Structure formats: C-alpha cells, structure tokens
N, C-alpha and C positions, 0 to 999 in steps of 0.2 A: 146419399145422405147418411151421416153417421153421428153418433153422440160425440161431441167434441169437448164438452166441459160440464162439470157438476160443481155447483156452489152450495154451501150450507150456511144459513143465517140463523143465529140463535135470537129468539124474540121472547121478551117477558113483559107482560102487561099487568100492573097491579090491579087487583079487584077492589071495588068499593066495599064489598061485603065478602066475608069468607064463604067459600063454597065447600061443600062436603058431600060425601056419600058414605056407604058402609065401610069403605076401605081406606079413605084418605080425606084430608082437609087441604084446601088450597087458598093461599093468600094472593096468588098471582096466577095468570094464565100463561103457561110456558110452552113454547113450541120450537121446533126447528123447521124452517122453511127451506125447501130444496128447489133450486133452479137448475134445470137441465137445458143445455143449449146444443143445437145440432150444427153441423158443418155449414148448412145453408142459412143459419140464423133463426130457425124455428126455436121457440122457447116454451118449455113446459114447467109448471109449478106443482109442488106437492108439499105436504106437511106431515110431521109426526107430532101428534098431540092427543091428549094432554100429557105433559111430562111434569116432573118435579124439577125445580130450578137446579138442583144438584145433578140432574141427569143431562142437562143441556150439553155440557162439554163432552160427555161420553158419546152421545148420539152424533154430535158433530164429528168427533174423531172417527167413529165407525164409518160414517159416510165418506169422509175425505181420505182416510188412510187405508180403507179396506174395500168398500163397495165401489168407489169411483174407478179404481183400476180394473174392476171386472166388467164394466159396461162402456167406458170410453172407447170409442172405435167400433162399437156395435150399432146395429140398426135400431132406431128408436121405436119402430113398430113391431119388432120381434119380441113381444112382451113375454111370451112363455119362456123363450131361451134366456132372456135377461133375468126373469124371476128365478129360474133354476140356477143360473150362475151366481146370483146374489144370495139366495136363501136356501136353496137345496130342495129336497123333497123327501117324503117318507119320514122315518123316525129322526132324520137329521135336519128337519125343516127349520129348527131354530139354532142350528150351528152355522152361523153366517159364513158364507163363502165356501161351503162344502158342496155346492151344487155342481152341475155338469159344466164342462168346459165348452 
C-alpha cells in the first residue's frame, strides 16, 4: 500500500461575529482540507487552520506543487520518514522540502 493521491480543498466559512486574539482578527474561518488516498482506497483527512483568506492559495500551492511529489509513492504509515521528507529537521525544520530523501 502506497500513497497514491493528495488533494487540497480551500474552505472558507463566514463568521457571524468577528473573532480575534492578540495577534489577529477573523471575519471568516479559513482552512485547507487535505485528502490523502492510498493505492488500496484508504483515505485520510487533515487540515491546516486557522489561516487568513489570502493564505489559502499559498498553502494549496505548497501542498500540490511541492509536498505532494515528496510523499506520493511512499508508505502511509512511515510517518517519521514522510515528515522528514516534507519538513526537514533541525534548524531547517521550516524550510519545506529540505528533509531527508
């Protein structure tokens, strides 16, 4: 069984009342829903939230144009390897795609 497909769906839901904290204000709840499908049809879901509406396209593009190619064909239960391939480790942890091969 291998990861065969990754889909990213941008979702935005208007809020009835503005939400806020010390760093930001939100008029909508914005997220990217990620659907991972394996070669035998097993499906997993994840999300990236909360985001700002203007970030949705960026996160969708990072998933589809960069991270997808790193994990399609990999085993879905090899979490540590997949994490390292996508994110990296140590000081480069936020330099997406600099992880191990």
